[in-house]
C-alpha positions as CSV (number, residue, x, y, z in Angstrom):
1,M,125.4,0.9,72.0
2,L,128.0,3.5,73.0
3,K,126.4,6.1,70.7
4,R,123.0,5.4,72.2
5,I,124.4,5.8,75.7
6,N,125.9,9.2,74.7
7,D,122.6,10.2,73.1
8,I,120.7,9.4,76.3
9,L,123.1,11.4,78.4
10,D,123.0,14.3,76.1
11,A,119.2,14.3,76.1
12,E,119.1,14.3,79.9
13,A,121.7,17.0,80.2
14,S,119.9,19.1,77.7
15,A,116.6,18.7,79.7
16,I,118.4,20.0,82.8
17,H,119.8,23.0,81.0
18,N,116.3,23.8,79.6
19,I,114.6,23.9,83.0
20,P,113.0,27.4,83.0
21,V,114.7,29.6,85.6
22,T,112.1,32.0,86.8
23,E,111.5,34.2,89.9
24,N,109.2,31.4,91.2
25,F,112.3,29.6,92.5
26,E,113.0,32.5,94.8
27,K,109.3,32.8,95.7
28,A,109.2,29.2,96.7
29,I,112.2,29.6,98.9
30,E,110.7,32.6,100.6
31,L,107.4,30.7,101.2
32,I,109.2,27.7,102.6
33,F,111.3,29.8,104.8
34,K,108.3,31.7,106.1
35,H,106.2,28.7,106.9
36,V,108.9,26.4,108.3
37,H,111.5,28.7,109.8
38,Q,109.3,31.6,110.9
39,L,105.9,30.1,111.6
40,N,107.2,26.7,112.9
41,G,105.3,24.7,110.3
42,K,106.8,22.0,108.0
43,L,107.1,21.3,104.3
44,V,104.8,18.5,103.2
45,T,105.6,16.9,99.9
46,S,103.5,14.6,97.8
47,G,103.4,12.8,94.5
48,M,102.1,9.6,93.0
49,G,104.1,6.8,91.5
50,K,107.6,7.8,90.3
51,A,106.9,11.5,91.1
52,G,106.0,10.4,94.6
53,Q,109.5,8.8,95.0
54,I,111.0,12.1,94.0
55,A,108.8,14.0,96.4
56,H,109.8,11.6,99.2
57,N,113.5,12.1,98.4
58,I,113.0,15.9,98.4
59,A,111.4,15.7,101.9
60,T,114.2,13.6,103.4
61,T,116.8,15.9,101.9
62,F,115.2,19.0,103.2
63,S,114.9,17.4,106.7
64,S,118.5,16.4,106.7
65,T,119.6,19.9,105.9
66,G,117.6,21.8,108.5
67,T,114.2,22.3,107.0
68,P,111.7,19.9,108.6
69,S,109.7,18.1,105.9
70,V,107.6,15.0,105.5
71,F,106.2,13.0,102.6
72,L,102.4,12.5,102.5
73,H,101.2,9.7,100.2
74,P,98.2,11.1,98.3
75,S,96.2,7.9,98.5
76,E,97.0,7.3,102.2
77,A,95.9,10.9,102.9
78,Q,92.4,9.7,102.1
79,H,92.5,7.1,104.8
80,G,93.6,9.3,107.7
81,D,97.2,10.4,106.9
82,L,95.9,13.8,106.0
83,G,96.0,14.4,109.7
84,V,99.7,15.1,109.5
85,L,98.8,18.6,108.1
86,Q,98.9,21.5,110.5
87,S,97.7,25.0,110.0
88,N,101.2,26.6,109.4
89,D,102.4,23.9,106.9
90,L,102.8,24.3,103.2
91,L,102.5,21.7,100.4
92,L,104.9,20.9,97.6
93,V,103.3,18.5,95.1
94,I,104.8,16.9,92.0
95,S,103.0,15.7,88.9
96,N,104.5,15.6,85.4
97,S,101.2,15.8,83.7
98,G,99.7,18.2,86.2
99,K,96.5,16.1,86.0
100,T,97.2,13.3,88.6
101,R,93.9,12.4,90.1
102,E,95.2,11.6,93.5
103,I,97.0,14.9,93.8
104,L,94.0,16.9,92.7
105,E,91.9,15.1,95.3
106,L,94.6,15.7,97.9
107,L,94.3,19.4,97.3
108,E,90.5,19.2,97.7
109,L,90.9,17.4,101.0
110,K,93.5,20.0,102.1
111,N,91.1,22.8,101.4
112,H,88.4,21.2,103.6
113,L,90.9,20.9,106.5
114,Y,93.2,23.9,106.1
115,P,92.3,26.0,103.1
116,Q,95.0,28.6,104.0
117,I,97.9,26.1,103.4
118,P,99.8,27.3,100.2
119,I,100.8,25.1,97.4
120,I,104.0,24.8,95.4
121,V,103.7,22.7,92.3
122,I,106.4,21.1,90.2
123,T,105.0,20.0,86.8
124,G,105.8,19.7,83.1
125,N,102.4,21.1,82.1
126,D,101.8,24.8,82.5
127,K,98.3,24.4,81.2
128,S,97.2,21.8,83.7
129,P,94.7,21.9,86.6
130,L,97.5,21.7,89.1
131,W,99.3,24.7,87.6
132,E,96.1,26.7,87.9
133,K,95.5,25.6,91.5
134,S,99.1,26.4,92.7
135,D,100.3,29.5,94.5
136,I,103.8,29.0,93.1
137,P,104.2,26.8,90.0
138,I,107.6,25.6,88.9
139,S,108.0,24.2,85.4
140,T,110.2,21.3,84.5
141,G,110.2,22.5,80.9
142,G,108.2,19.4,79.9
143,P,111.0,17.4,78.4
144,S,110.4,14.3,76.3
145,E,111.2,11.0,78.0
146,V,114.3,9.2,76.8
147,C,112.3,5.9,77.3
148,P,112.1,4.3,73.8
149,L,108.3,4.2,74.2
150,G,108.2,7.9,75.3
151,L,106.2,6.8,78.4
152,T,108.3,5.7,81.3
153,P,109.2,8.5,83.7
154,T,112.9,9.0,82.9
155,T,113.9,12.5,81.8
156,S,110.9,14.0,83.7
157,T,112.1,12.5,87.0
158,T,115.6,13.6,86.3
159,V,114.5,17.3,86.1
160,M,112.2,16.9,89.1
161,T,115.1,15.7,91.1
162,V,117.3,18.6,90.0
163,I,114.6,21.2,90.8
164,G,114.4,19.6,94.3
165,D,118.2,19.9,94.6
166,V,118.1,23.6,93.6
167,L,115.4,24.3,96.2
168,V,117.3,22.4,99.0
169,T,120.7,24.1,98.3
170,L,119.2,27.5,98.1
171,M,117.5,27.0,101.4
172,M,120.7,25.7,103.0
173,S,122.3,29.0,102.0
174,K,119.4,31.1,103.2
175,I,119.4,29.6,106.7
176,N,123.3,29.4,106.9
177,F,123.2,25.7,107.4
178,S,126.6,24.6,108.6
179,T,128.7,21.4,108.7
180,S,128.1,21.4,112.5
181,D,124.3,21.6,111.9
182,Y,124.6,18.7,109.4
183,S,126.5,16.6,111.9
184,K,123.8,16.9,114.5
185,R,121.3,15.3,112.1
186,H,123.6,12.6,110.8
187,H,124.8,10.3,113.6
188,G,125.7,7.2,111.6
189,G,127.6,6.2,108.5
190,Y,130.2,7.8,106.4
191,L,128.5,11.2,106.2
192,G,128.0,11.4,109.9
193,D,131.7,10.7,110.5
194,K,132.8,13.1,107.8
195,S,130.5,15.9,109.0
196,R,131.7,15.6,112.6
197,A,135.3,15.6,111.4
198,D,134.8,18.6,109.2
199,S,132.9,20.6,111.8
200,G,135.8,20.0,114.2
201,K,138.1,21.8,111.7
202,Q,135.9,24.9,111.7
């Protein structure tokens, strides 16, 4: 059992180290900065299933660190939630296969409403329809899942989360997000107390 645990940890760590580091990370940051911090739009993230949970987490983390973002469920978008989109927004969508039907349909709906909204895609498939439709594609490296069946999103969601963390932390540096800024967005709990205490030391 202990060996199996170490093997799983090694596989997940290796997948993180094998995320392709390309100029598209920088391009994504510049695009997010332009639309959110210069054009007063927002970052709209989306994904289905487990990828959707990662997209939701990315949206809340961006929002809490000074870059307004919301999660749009791709199925609910077909029943009115598409109205959250505004002309200066941009989309960040996540799909490991790059073939998720609901995400492809979301992009079609977006194009009918605001075709000018650019698309950042995080996917494990650089030959997929989503890769082709994106303005800025970011590859996870397409790692194999550590799930014994090779099916359950495990390693893929790990690398998606890490890519989200990379984008968030790069943006925090770009906008010079401070502890004081953080404290204004966190009024409760341990992090709220800590950020207020830390900002008072600055």
